[in-house]
N, CA, C and O of each residue as an XYZ file, in Angstrom:
700
protein
N     -33.208    -39.597     78.895
C     -32.043    -39.847     78.561
C     -30.882    -38.942     78.852
O     -29.708    -39.092     78.514
N     -31.602    -37.678     79.754
C     -30.671    -36.765     80.444
C     -29.671    -37.379     81.489
O     -28.462    -37.149     81.536
N     -30.269    -38.059     82.175
C     -29.385    -38.800     83.185
C     -28.711    -39.481     82.874
O     -28.007    -39.892     83.796
N     -28.470    -39.963     81.771
C     -27.246    -41.017     81.816
C     -26.187    -40.090     79.675
O     -25.289    -40.402     78.894
N     -27.134    -39.073     79.847
C     -26.179    -38.505     78.757
C     -26.005    -36.702     79.172
O     -26.902    -35.936     78.820
N     -24.991    -36.267     79.800
C     -24.791    -34.620     80.513
C     -24.524    -34.051     78.917
O     -23.807    -34.569     78.062
N     -25.448    -32.653     78.803
C     -25.612    -31.594     77.643
C     -24.752    -30.340     78.353
O     -25.279    -29.879     79.365
N     -23.892    -29.934     78.065
C     -23.377    -28.471     78.849
C     -23.953    -27.491     78.553
O     -24.284    -26.679     79.417
N     -24.241    -27.299     77.162
C     -24.854    -25.757     77.071
C     -26.664    -25.803     76.320
O     -27.349    -26.661     75.764
N     -26.789    -24.781     76.600
C     -28.360    -24.808     75.935
C     -28.336    -25.397     74.517
O     -28.902    -26.485     74.418
N     -27.804    -24.901     73.426
C     -27.360    -25.402     72.205
C     -27.255    -26.757     71.918
O     -27.819    -27.413     71.042
N     -26.500    -27.072     72.727
C     -26.067    -28.964     72.628
C     -27.247    -29.387     73.057
O     -27.777    -30.234     72.337
N     -27.978    -28.970     74.265
C     -29.458    -29.564     74.529
C     -30.174    -29.712     73.442
O     -30.597    -30.760     72.955
N     -30.339    -28.276     72.953
C     -31.398    -28.098     71.920
C     -31.037    -29.255     70.676
O     -31.897    -29.995     70.199
N     -29.925    -29.253     70.355
C     -29.297    -29.985     68.754
C     -29.657    -31.307     69.692
O     -30.651    -31.963     69.379
N     -29.060    -31.607     70.556
C     -29.461    -33.508     70.451
C     -31.004    -33.951     71.077
O     -31.384    -35.119     70.987
N     -31.892    -32.828     71.754
C     -32.904    -33.768     71.739
C     -34.022    -32.917     70.226
O     -35.226    -33.065     70.012
N     -33.260    -32.290     69.652
C     -34.204    -32.390     68.355
C     -33.547    -33.443     67.545
O     -34.268    -34.244     66.951
N     -32.507    -33.514     67.473
C     -32.319    -35.232     66.976
C     -33.167    -36.405     67.710
O     -34.115    -36.972     67.167
N     -32.704    -36.689     69.004
C     -33.802    -37.469     69.563
C     -35.224    -37.905     69.258
O     -35.705    -39.038     69.261
N     -36.002    -36.261     68.889
C     -37.220    -36.298     67.912
C     -37.065    -37.084     66.679
O     -37.996    -37.752     66.229
N     -36.451    -37.049     66.384
C     -36.153    -37.198     64.917
C     -35.116    -39.357     64.828
O     -34.403    -39.917     63.995
N     -35.596    -39.683     65.979
C     -34.586    -41.167     66.323
C     -33.062    -40.982     66.229
O     -32.367    -41.990     66.101
N     -32.664    -40.131     66.267
C     -31.415    -39.976     66.291
C     -30.584    -39.990     67.342
O     -30.850    -38.935     67.917
N     -29.626    -40.608     68.031
C     -29.110    -40.524     69.516
C     -27.489    -39.876     68.887
O     -27.027    -40.509     67.937
N     -26.763    -38.809     69.337
C     -25.602    -38.493     69.150
C     -24.484    -39.488     69.177
O     -24.376    -40.271     70.120
N     -23.609    -39.480     68.119
C     -22.611    -40.549     68.066
C     -21.733    -40.763     69.767
O     -21.120    -41.829     69.739
N     -21.591    -40.171     70.874
C     -21.406    -40.212     71.605
C     -22.035    -40.893     72.935
O     -21.573    -41.188     74.037
N     -23.154    -40.990     72.390
C     -24.191    -41.941     73.083
C     -23.633    -43.237     72.784
O     -23.131    -43.923     73.674
N     -23.697    -43.645     71.473
C     -23.221    -44.743     71.077
C     -21.965    -45.147     71.444
O     -21.814    -46.238     71.993
N     -21.062    -44.434     71.222
C     -19.630    -44.634     71.774
C     -19.634    -45.110     73.275
O     -18.765    -45.876     73.690
N     -20.851    -44.530     74.233
C     -20.505    -44.651     75.587
C     -21.763    -45.560     76.054
O     -21.798    -46.761     75.784
N     -22.730    -44.944     76.728
C     -24.387    -45.338     77.278
C     -24.752    -46.780     76.057
O     -24.816    -47.960     76.401
N     -24.902    -46.377     74.961
C     -25.485    -47.423     73.995
C     -24.906    -48.750     74.053
O     -25.392    -49.855     74.292
N     -22.917    -48.067     73.571
C     -22.293    -49.773     74.053
C     -22.298    -50.313     74.721
O     -22.482    -51.519     74.555
N     -22.068    -49.685     76.093
C     -21.988    -50.657     77.353
C     -23.101    -51.000     77.934
O     -22.938    -51.964     78.682
N     -24.487    -50.484     77.883
C     -25.466    -50.978     78.002
C     -26.758    -51.057     77.297
O     -27.814    -50.456     77.498
N     -26.504    -51.727     76.635
C     -27.785    -52.052     75.013
C     -29.172    -51.815     75.603
O     -30.078    -51.178     75.066
N     -29.203    -52.466     76.873
C     -30.802    -52.300     77.630
C     -31.549    -51.106     77.699
O     -32.729    -50.844     77.466
N     -30.458    -50.362     78.121
C     -31.090    -48.338     78.515
C     -31.291    -48.071     77.011
O     -32.426    -47.955     76.547
N     -30.088    -47.965     76.188
C     -30.442    -47.751     74.725
C     -31.713    -48.574     73.763
O     -32.043    -48.076     72.687
N     -32.086    -49.307     74.049
C     -33.439    -50.263     73.726
C     -34.895    -49.650     74.311
O     -36.039    -49.585     73.861
N     -34.092    -49.150     75.820
C     -35.524    -48.897     76.615
C     -35.652    -47.328     76.264
O     -36.773    -46.919     75.964
N     -34.628    -46.477     76.285
C     -35.002    -44.871     75.615
C     -35.144    -45.347     74.040
O     -35.879    -44.532     73.483
N     -34.864    -46.006     73.448
C     -35.296    -45.413     72.102
C     -37.122    -45.701     71.892
O     -37.887    -45.041     71.189
N     -37.466    -46.961     72.803
C     -39.164    -47.414     73.101
C     -39.327    -45.881     73.138
O     -39.573    -45.085     72.232
N     -39.141    -45.728     74.304
C     -39.596    -44.524     75.568
C     -39.586    -43.196     74.102
O     -40.626    -42.537     74.119
N     -39.064    -42.980     73.494
C     -38.964    -41.980     72.942
C     -38.936    -41.725     71.408
O     -38.405    -40.852     70.721
N     -39.902    -43.091     71.054
C     -40.506    -43.144     69.625
C     -41.701    -42.079     69.616
O     -42.592    -41.827     70.426
N     -41.388    -41.612     68.494
C     -42.433    -40.655     67.873
C     -44.240    -41.743     67.693
O     -45.277    -41.079     67.700
N     -44.319    -43.001     67.581
C     -45.349    -43.544     67.251
C     -45.242    -44.263     68.480
O     -44.335    -45.008     68.850
N     -46.715    -43.802     69.290
C     -47.343    -44.273     70.570
C     -47.628    -45.596     70.747
O     -47.932    -46.000     71.869
N     -47.588    -46.143     70.048
C     -48.112    -47.913     69.759
C     -46.376    -48.593     70.037
O     -46.243    -49.798     70.252
N     -45.352    -47.804     70.000
C     -43.994    -48.423     69.768
C     -43.340    -48.053     71.048
O     -42.254    -48.498     71.418
N     -44.233    -47.029     71.833
C     -43.641    -47.005     73.190
C     -44.118    -47.683     74.339
O     -45.331    -47.853     74.464
N     -42.939    -48.288     75.606
C     -43.245    -49.532     76.431
C     -44.229    -49.060     77.404
O     -44.291    -47.869     77.709
N     -45.014    -49.964     77.911
C     -46.093    -49.096     79.161
C     -45.422    -49.174     80.180
O     -44.312    -49.704     80.139
N     -45.905    -48.697     81.257
C     -45.304    -48.056     82.411
C     -44.730    -49.266     83.233
O     -43.646    -49.178     83.810
N     -45.444    -50.310     83.258
C     -44.778    -51.529     83.367
C     -43.312    -52.728     82.701
O     -42.385    -53.441     83.087
N     -43.927    -52.301     81.640
C     -41.922    -52.816     81.153
C     -41.271    -51.746     81.264
O     -40.201    -51.968     80.697
N     -41.275    -50.314     81.806
C     -40.342    -49.726     81.905
C     -40.010    -49.636     83.658
O     -38.822    -49.318     83.624
N     -40.266    -49.704     84.692
C     -40.575    -50.696     85.764
C     -39.542    -51.890     85.536
O     -38.396    -51.817     85.979
N     -39.831    -52.571     85.094
C     -39.653    -54.060     84.947
C     -38.124    -53.800     84.477
O     -37.215    -54.341     85.107
N     -37.887    -53.090     83.530
C     -36.566    -52.701     82.892
C     -35.533    -51.933     83.720
O     -34.345    -52.256     83.703
N     -36.091    -50.724     84.577
C     -35.401    -49.956     85.176
C     -35.015    -50.611     86.671
O     -34.050    -50.159     87.286
N     -35.752    -51.605     87.169
C     -35.749    -52.620     88.373
C     -34.338    -53.465     87.718
O     -33.311    -53.458     88.398
N     -34.352    -54.099     86.529
C     -33.703    -55.124     86.299
C     -32.157    -54.506     86.176
O     -31.171    -54.932     86.778
N     -32.205    -53.363     85.216
C     -30.865    -52.442     85.407
C     -30.180    -52.430     87.034
O     -29.060    -52.765     87.420
N     -31.168    -51.985     87.650
C     -30.725    -51.180     89.101
C     -30.302    -52.944     90.096
O     -29.574    -53.089     91.078
N     -31.112    -54.010     89.313
C     -30.750    -55.263     90.559
C     -29.542    -55.569     90.711
O     -29.200    -56.168     91.730
N     -28.514    -55.183     89.611
C     -27.139    -56.086     89.793
C     -26.369    -55.009     90.542
O     -25.162    -55.166     90.728
N     -26.983    -53.950     90.971
C     -26.545    -53.123     92.072
C     -27.219    -52.148     93.035
O     -27.079    -50.962     93.334
N     -28.076    -53.243     93.419
C     -28.796    -53.040     94.381
C     -28.581    -54.055     95.833
O     -27.924    -55.079     95.646
N     -29.000    -53.855     96.959
C     -28.791    -54.676     97.912
C     -30.489    -55.117     97.986
O     -31.283    -54.324     98.491
N     -30.838    -56.120     97.571
C     -32.481    -56.292     97.468
C     -33.088    -57.039     98.714
O     -34.230    -56.760     99.079
N     -32.101    -58.277     99.572
C     -32.569    -58.814    100.306
C     -32.199    -58.401    101.791
O     -32.585    -59.252    102.591
N     -31.622    -57.436    102.311
C     -31.330    -57.139    103.239
C     -31.690    -55.816    103.857
O     -31.067    -54.862    103.392
N     -32.701    -55.513    104.955
C     -32.712    -54.335    105.480
C     -32.091    -53.417    105.984
O     -31.914    -53.374    107.202
N     -31.656    -52.541    105.200
C     -30.241    -51.684    105.458
C     -30.517    -51.092    106.608
O     -29.633    -50.980    107.458
N     -31.937    -50.564    106.842
C     -32.446    -49.609    108.117
C     -31.645    -50.140    109.285
O     -31.227    -49.478    110.235
N     -31.500    -51.388    109.078
C     -31.073    -51.981    110.893
C     -29.474    -51.418    110.588
O     -28.777    -51.757    111.544
N     -28.951    -50.927    109.917
C     -26.949    -50.547    109.569
C     -27.262    -49.119    109.251
O     -27.049    -48.708    108.110
N     -27.851    -48.172    110.363
C     -27.553    -46.984    109.800
C     -26.235    -46.314    110.007
O     -26.057    -45.099    109.921
N     -25.308    -47.227    110.294
C     -23.839    -46.309    110.276
C     -22.981    -46.611    109.608
O     -23.234    -47.664    109.023
N     -21.747    -46.081    109.309
C     -20.890    -46.014    108.380
C     -20.448    -47.528    108.245
O     -20.719    -48.091    107.185
N     -19.694    -48.330    109.377
C     -19.073    -48.945    109.334
C     -19.573    -50.572    108.863
O     -18.983    -51.645    108.988
N     -20.872    -50.248    108.296
C     -21.191    -51.741    107.580
C     -20.891    -51.796    106.375
O     -20.983    -50.724    105.777
N     -20.516    -52.791    105.719
C     -20.292    -52.976    104.197
C     -21.091    -54.031    104.041
O     -21.374    -54.907    104.859
N     -21.642    -53.806    102.278
C     -22.990    -54.759    101.905
C     -21.873    -55.376    100.767
O     -21.015    -54.770    100.126
N     -22.178    -56.612    100.774
C     -21.445    -57.556     99.600
C     -22.350    -58.388     98.866
O     -23.052    -59.250     99.394
N     -22.332    -58.186     97.932
C     -23.252    -59.043     96.818
C     -22.408    -60.440     96.097
O     -21.377    -60.189     95.471
N     -22.717    -61.403     96.168
C     -21.605    -62.688     95.827
C     -23.168    -63.131     94.729
O     -24.374    -62.973     94.921
N     -22.378    -63.717     93.598
C     -22.842    -64.309     92.742
C     -22.364    -65.835     92.514
O     -21.146    -66.003     92.460
N     -23.017    -66.716     92.406
C     -22.757    -68.189     91.944
C     -23.685    -69.005     91.260
O     -24.871    -68.856     91.554
N     -23.377    -69.831     90.413
C     -24.326    -70.631     89.657
C     -25.068    -71.267     90.553
O     -24.613    -71.728     91.600
N     -26.502    -71.342     90.123
C     -27.468    -71.731     90.940
C     -27.113    -73.528     91.075
O     -26.032    -74.031     90.771
N     -28.303    -74.269     91.596
C     -28.608    -75.396     92.027
C     -27.893    -76.110     92.840
O     -28.159    -77.312     92.861
N     -26.533    -75.487     93.952
C     -25.435    -75.997     94.497
C     -26.378    -75.806     95.790
O     -26.617    -74.624     96.038
N     -26.959    -76.754     96.665
C     -27.271    -76.145     97.517
C     -26.735    -75.674     99.145
O     -27.344    -75.253    100.129
N     -25.212    -75.996     98.853
C     -24.392    -75.698    100.097
C     -23.930    -74.207     99.621
O     -23.355    -73.460    100.413
N     -24.153    -73.909     98.578
C     -23.270    -72.048     98.134
C     -23.429    -70.862     99.135
O     -22.692    -69.876     99.158
N     -24.735    -71.142    100.148
C     -24.977    -70.213    101.215
C     -23.910    -70.265    102.428
O     -23.296    -69.394    103.045
N     -23.965    -71.730    102.496
C     -22.962    -71.718    103.858
C     -21.665    -72.411    103.505
O     -20.989    -72.849    104.436
N     -21.142    -72.594    101.960
C     -19.931    -72.236    101.838
C     -19.216    -70.708    101.948
O     -18.215    -70.391    102.591
N     -19.925    -70.030    101.250
C     -19.729    -68.594    101.113
C     -19.557    -67.381    102.614
O     -18.837    -66.403    102.818
N     -20.890    -68.262    103.617
C     -20.349    -68.165    104.832
C     -19.010    -68.549    105.437
O     -18.482    -67.504    105.816
N     -18.271    -69.540    105.681
C     -17.648    -70.300    105.969
C     -16.466    -69.397    105.227
O     -15.817    -68.799    106.085
N     -16.125    -69.199    104.237
C     -15.180    -68.538    103.264
C     -15.129    -66.834    103.758
O     -14.084    -66.203    103.596
N     -16.087    -66.324    104.233
C     -15.956    -64.993    104.586
C     -15.534    -64.874    106.277
O     -15.200    -63.887    106.933
N     -15.664    -65.993    106.586
C     -15.637    -66.044    108.387
C     -14.133    -66.854    108.631
O     -13.576    -66.859    109.728
N     -13.574    -67.545    107.392
C     -12.172    -67.849    107.528
C     -11.227    -66.825    106.894
O     -10.087    -66.666    107.331
N     -11.574    -66.329    106.152
C     -10.704    -65.043    105.571
C     -10.596    -64.029    106.663
O      -9.509    -63.493    106.880
N     -11.580    -63.757    107.312
C     -11.109    -62.865    108.678
C     -12.228    -62.811    109.640
O     -13.455    -62.715    109.688
N     -10.671    -62.975    110.741
C     -11.922    -63.434    112.205
C     -12.639    -62.105    112.698
O     -13.554    -62.091    113.521
N     -11.950    -60.701    111.917
C     -12.367    -59.887    112.482
C     -13.601    -59.009    112.053
O     -14.009    -57.993    112.617
N     -14.204    -59.743    110.713
C     -15.300    -59.650    110.499
C     -16.605    -60.747    111.077
O     -16.446    -61.885    111.518
N     -17.868    -60.015    110.913
C     -18.684    -60.289    112.218
C     -20.117    -59.792    110.942
O     -20.451    -58.635    110.686
N     -20.804    -61.244    110.263
C     -21.618    -61.291    109.154
C     -23.142    -61.084    110.380
O     -23.633    -61.834    111.224
N     -23.422    -59.902    109.976
C     -24.657    -59.544    110.619
C     -26.018    -59.776    110.213
O     -26.979    -60.024    110.941
N     -25.982    -59.668    108.972
C     -27.360    -60.278    107.938
C     -27.081    -60.790    106.777
O     -26.250    -60.152    106.131
N     -27.576    -61.898    106.211
C     -27.276    -62.232    105.212
C     -28.801    -62.458    104.145
O     -29.879    -62.346    104.729
N     -28.808    -62.657    103.162
C     -29.869    -63.512    102.196
C     -29.479    -63.931    101.002
O     -28.476    -63.548    100.401
N     -30.332    -64.784    100.618
C     -30.038    -65.653     99.207
C     -31.413    -65.620     98.135
O     -32.554    -66.018     98.367
N     -30.953    -65.103     97.104
C     -32.055    -65.403     95.879
C     -31.666    -65.765     94.898
O     -30.451    -65.761     94.701
N     -32.817    -66.341     93.640
C     -31.896    -66.745     92.674
C     -32.703    -66.098     91.398
O     -33.910    -65.855     91.396
N     -31.994    -65.920     90.552
C     -32.337    -65.119     89.223
C     -31.553    -65.405     88.006
O     -30.339    -65.266     87.862
N     -32.352    -65.791     87.220
C     -31.819    -66.888     86.032
C     -30.675    -67.518     86.004
O     -29.733    -66.895     85.512
N     -30.477    -68.642     86.416
C     -29.758    -69.621     86.711
C     -28.448    -69.452     87.679
O     -27.538    -70.277     87.765
N     -28.543    -68.170     88.417
C     -28.023    -67.467     89.307
C     -28.280    -67.492     90.814
O     -29.372    -67.177     91.288
N     -27.052    -67.945     91.674
C     -27.398    -67.639     92.911
C     -26.993    -66.058     93.422
O     -25.830    -65.685     93.267
N     -27.839    -65.295     93.939
C     -27.299    -64.374     94.693
C     -27.270    -63.860     95.886
O     -28.352    -63.533     96.372
N     -26.180    -63.678     96.576
C     -25.902    -64.162     98.168
C     -25.482    -62.161     98.164
O     -24.949    -61.466     97.299
N     -25.951    -61.869     99.343
C     -26.154    -60.408    100.187
C     -25.561    -60.663    101.307
O     -25.828    -61.754    101.811
N     -24.751    -59.903    101.914
C     -24.435    -59.614    103.585
C     -23.688    -58.616    103.615
O     -22.774    -58.162    102.927
N     -24.576    -58.176    105.116
C     -23.685    -57.085    105.791
C     -23.197    -57.486    106.907
O     -23.563    -57.978    107.974
N     -21.951    -57.023    106.187
C     -20.709    -57.203    107.226
C     -20.044    -56.093    107.900
O     -19.581    -55.158    107.246
N     -19.952    -56.160    109.516
C     -19.169    -55.280    110.224
C     -17.854    -55.616    110.504
O     -17.518    -56.781    110.712
N     -17.025    -54.605    110.528
C     -15.426    -55.079    110.889
C     -15.046    -54.632    112.890
O     -15.017    -53.513    113.403
N     -14.871    -55.673    113.394
C     -14.023    -55.382    114.176
C     -12.339    -55.109    114.138
O     -11.689    -55.330    113.117
N     -11.722    -54.592    115.405
C     -10.441    -54.693    115.272
C      -9.696    -55.336    114.557
O      -9.885    -56.551    114.616
N      -8.784    -54.944    113.788
C      -7.688    -56.146    113.037
C      -6.534    -56.673    113.941
O      -6.134    -55.849    114.764
N      -6.085    -57.566    113.944
C      -5.114    -57.987    114.610
C      -3.716    -57.528    113.837
O      -3.622    -57.525    112.609
N      -2.856    -57.216    114.560
C      -1.715    -56.931    114.334
C      -1.516    -55.337    113.431
O      -0.511    -55.056    112.778
N      -2.644    -54.505    113.586
C      -2.635    -53.221    113.047
C      -2.658    -53.001    111.567
O      -3.497    -53.707    111.006
N      -1.957    -52.202    110.767
C      -1.591    -51.903    109.509
C      -1.806    -50.458    109.225
O      -2.330    -49.540    109.856
N      -1.170    -50.573    107.953
C      -1.572    -49.109    107.136
C      -2.621    -48.921    106.573
O      -2.412    -48.840    105.362
N      -4.139    -48.754    106.936
C      -5.511    -48.721    105.976
C      -5.438    -47.357    105.180
O      -6.198    -47.142    104.236
N      -4.618    -46.568    105.546
C      -4.502    -45.400    104.569
C      -3.880    -45.847    103.067
O      -4.341    -45.500    101.980
N      -3.046    -46.462    103.232
C      -2.106    -46.857    102.202
C      -3.087    -48.185    101.753
O      -3.517    -48.282    100.604
N      -3.350    -49.090    102.707
C      -3.334    -50.372    102.111
C      -5.113    -50.935    101.800
O      -5.598    -51.798    101.068
N      -5.508    -50.256    102.464
C      -7.354    -49.968    101.961
C      -7.587    -51.036    103.584
O      -6.673    -51.356    104.344
N      -8.963    -51.369    103.727
C      -9.712    -52.036    104.731
C      -9.191    -53.288    104.720
O      -9.857    -54.079    104.052
N      -8.248    -53.717    105.222
C      -7.595    -55.309    105.098
C      -8.266    -56.407    105.657
O      -7.747    -57.524    105.636
N      -9.626    -56.154    106.272
C     -10.354    -57.441    106.393
C     -11.493    -57.559    105.021
O     -12.089    -58.624    104.862
N     -11.709    -56.503    104.160
C     -12.398    -56.334    103.493
C     -11.987    -57.055    101.962
O     -12.595    -57.586    101.032
N     -10.617    -56.735    102.304
C      -9.783    -57.281    101.061
C      -9.570    -58.676    100.963
O      -9.764    -59.342     99.947
N      -9.063    -59.201    102.326
C      -9.027    -60.340    102.347
C     -10.286    -61.657    101.987
O     -10.140    -62.823    101.619
N     -11.561    -60.808    102.298
C     -12.479    -61.420    101.990
C     -12.611    -61.645    100.809
O     -12.764    -62.787    100.376
N     -12.563    -60.254     99.837
C     -13.126    -60.247     98.608
C     -11.994    -61.305     97.324
O     -12.258    -61.925     96.295
N     -10.422    -60.982     98.287
C      -9.645    -62.048     97.615
C     -10.122    -63.852     97.745
O      -9.941    -64.706     96.878
N     -10.689    -64.018     98.953
C     -10.735    -65.124     99.202
C     -11.900    -66.003     98.688
O     -11.895    -67.221     98.513
N     -13.144    -64.897     98.435
C     -14.194    -64.945     97.679
C     -13.745    -65.403     96.013
O     -13.877    -66.484     95.438
N     -13.334    -64.466     95.675
C     -12.687    -64.285     94.222
C     -11.792    -66.020     93.803
O     -11.800    -66.682     92.765
N     -11.252    -66.207     94.873
C     -10.399    -67.405     94.481
C     -11.076    -68.612     94.392
O     -10.544    -69.567     93.826
N     -12.169    -68.688     94.873
C     -13.109    -69.512     95.051
C     -13.571    -70.149     93.944
O     -14.222    -69.356     93.263
N     -13.507    -71.488     93.356
C     -14.247    -71.697     92.127
C     -15.959    -72.031     92.153
O     -16.719    -72.275     91.216
N     -16.213    -71.934     93.607
C     -18.110    -71.949     93.606
C     -18.456    -70.316     93.352
O     -19.591    -70.024     92.973
N     -17.523    -69.336     93.553
C     -18.154    -67.779     93.299
C     -18.039    -67.441     91.678
O     -17.005    -67.822     91.128
N     -18.928    -66.822     90.960
C     -18.459    -66.679     90.072
C     -18.444    -64.563     90.153
O     -17.421    -64.138     89.616
N     -18.926    -63.971     90.440
C     -18.738    -62.520     91.112
C     -19.072    -62.291     92.684
O     -19.811    -62.764     93.548
N     -18.175    -61.375     92.553
C     -17.852    -60.388     94.110
C     -18.259    -58.872     93.396
O     -17.954    -58.358     92.320
N     -18.909    -58.530     94.288
C     -19.165    -56.655     94.217
C     -19.088    -56.484     95.616
O     -19.304    -57.319     96.495
N     -18.738    -55.240     95.722
C     -18.959    -54.289     97.416
C     -20.231    -53.683     96.740
O     -20.299    -53.516     95.522
N     -21.328    -53.334     97.693
C     -22.253    -52.369     97.055
C     -22.834    -51.810     98.189
O     -23.410    -52.348     99.134
N     -22.538    -50.377     97.888
C     -22.791    -49.324     98.965
C     -24.239    -48.601     98.234
O     -24.810    -47.664     98.793
């Protein structure tokens, strides 16, 4: 709970934790984390239950945390191969079932920016979704540009191209 809900004084901490012992989450919790992530709220309700039979076992907690982190973590690539800061990691999602989804995504990435090299990629499926993960490095950009003002142009071009594809449902840079 304390990782998701900052408390600034000892008194506030005591009041909030006493409320949690009674099963009462603070109103600000419900308006923020509780509303935006019902899975976290439900998990914590169970973990903080006064009744030990209602508390989840360790496997349930590990599975829930894994599900939460899975959307924001690169799982199919070996990040140790890319110790330098110049590697970009993308997570791209598409509806499962189409066999050509990975080659099509690679074609979009390579067509959007010739300065980008696909160093590594992976494909996995989860609940009807194809999840593709890419490790990209960017070479020199033709025509230059003001990266401080415009941001890294090749990445922006790739994100725009992937987002405009009917095949792709979600694109996210993951660090």
